[in-house]
N, C-alpha and C positions, 0 to 999 in steps of 0.2 A: 428514837433510834428505830424502830422497827419501821417506821413510817420514810426512814430515810433510805435504808437498806432497801425497801420496796421502789422506792423511786429511782433508785440505782439499778437496779436490775431487772426491772421492767416488772415486778410483781405489786405493782401497786392494785389496792382493793381484793389481794389475794386473802382471802379468811383464814387460810393455814399460818399466815405469820402470826396472828393474833395469838391463835391457839398454841403455837412453839412459845412465844413468848410469855404466855401466861403458865406453861407447864415448867417454867424454868424460876427455880426460886433465889432470892438476892441475900447472901450472907455476909454479913459484916464481920472482918476479920479480925479475930482475938490475937494471931498469933505476932509475928516478926514486925508486920507494918500492921496497925492497928486503924481501924478507921477507913479503911479501904472494903468496898461493896464487891467482893466476888459474885458471880453467876452461876451458880450449881446446876449443871445438866443432870446429875443423877436422877431429880425428879422426872426431867424429861423424858430418861430412859423408862419410868413406871407406866410412864403413858403414852402405849403402844401408837395410837393414833398419831399423837404428836413426833414420835421418837421417826414413824415411818415417813412424816410430811417431810420433816428434816430431811430424810437422805433423801427422798423423792425432789426435792428443789435442787438438791445437790447435782443429782442424777440428770436431772432436766438442765439444766446448766452444762454440765460435761459430756453429754453424752457423743455431741457430733463434734467435738474438739480434737481428735484424734489423740486422747491420752493414753499413755500406755503404760503409766506406773502411776499410783496411787499410794504418796508416802505418809506413812502416818508416826507423830511424835508420840514417845511415849508418855502417858500412859492412855490419855483420852484420845488420841488419835487412834488409836486398835480400838476403839470403840466403834466408830464412823468409818474410817477408812476401808477396812475389807468389805464392808455391805457395799459400800461405792464401788470398789474395784469391782466386784462382781457383776455389778448392774452395770456397768459401763465397759465389761469387757478388757479390763486393766489388770497387771500384777497388783500385790501389795507386798509394799515393802516397809518393814520397820526400823524405825530408828531410835533406838533405844539409849537409855544409859549406859555407863562404862561396865565393863566385864559381864554384862548380862546376854550375848549374842555369843554362842558357840562358834569355831572357826575362825578364819582370817577375816578382819575388820579394819575400817580405815575409822578416822576419828576426827571430830571438830569440837575444839575448847570454843566457847565462849562467856562473854558477861553478863550477869543481871544486875537490877537493880540493887542485889543482896547479897551481892557476890559471884561466883563462877560456876560451870558445868562444862559437861560434854555430850554429843551425841556420838553414838557409833552406828553403823551399817556393813553388812556383809559387802566382802569385794566382791566386785562382780554382779551385785542385785541390779546394776544399772547401768545400760550400754549408751555409749556415745549416737546422740541423734533420738532418744525416747522423749518422749513431751512427758512431764511430771505434773501432779498436781501434790501439795503439801497438808495435810489433814491436822491442824492441833486444836486444843479449846480456846486459846485466846493469844493475842496479841501486845504485848506489854512495852518492852524495849525494843522487841524484835531481832534480840539476840538469839534465840533458838529459832525464829524462822530463817533468820542471815546464816546459822549453821548447819540448816537443815538443807537450804539451797546450796551452801558451798559441798556439802556432802554429795548431793545429787549429781 
């Protein structure tokens, strides 16, 4: 998977990618869906160099793309999103689970492989014409990402 990402993003031979991959722990699910291998990024966060390299790769990719909004999906999008936003000169917009944001919000419901959920965003957090990226920790069925895009 690392090789495919590297080739698709002009990072072939970049030693940072292997170090990042080595810092992420695989964990076999024992919850609702057993037998699924999850990638645990908490071990990446413990390795300051791998964490910095991860952020640097995002920043290098988006710094010259006129991104004005970095939206982070609760909760792991909050770990990377604000740092990336600061580095590229964009604002950070949290996309949260229901009833977590104070004030007026808009909501978008979505389906998951095991049920449904909802994301909320502050009204007025994003203006027409702004360019945004969404930071989340995974894409499974795409429901969360689709809801985030609809909110934005």
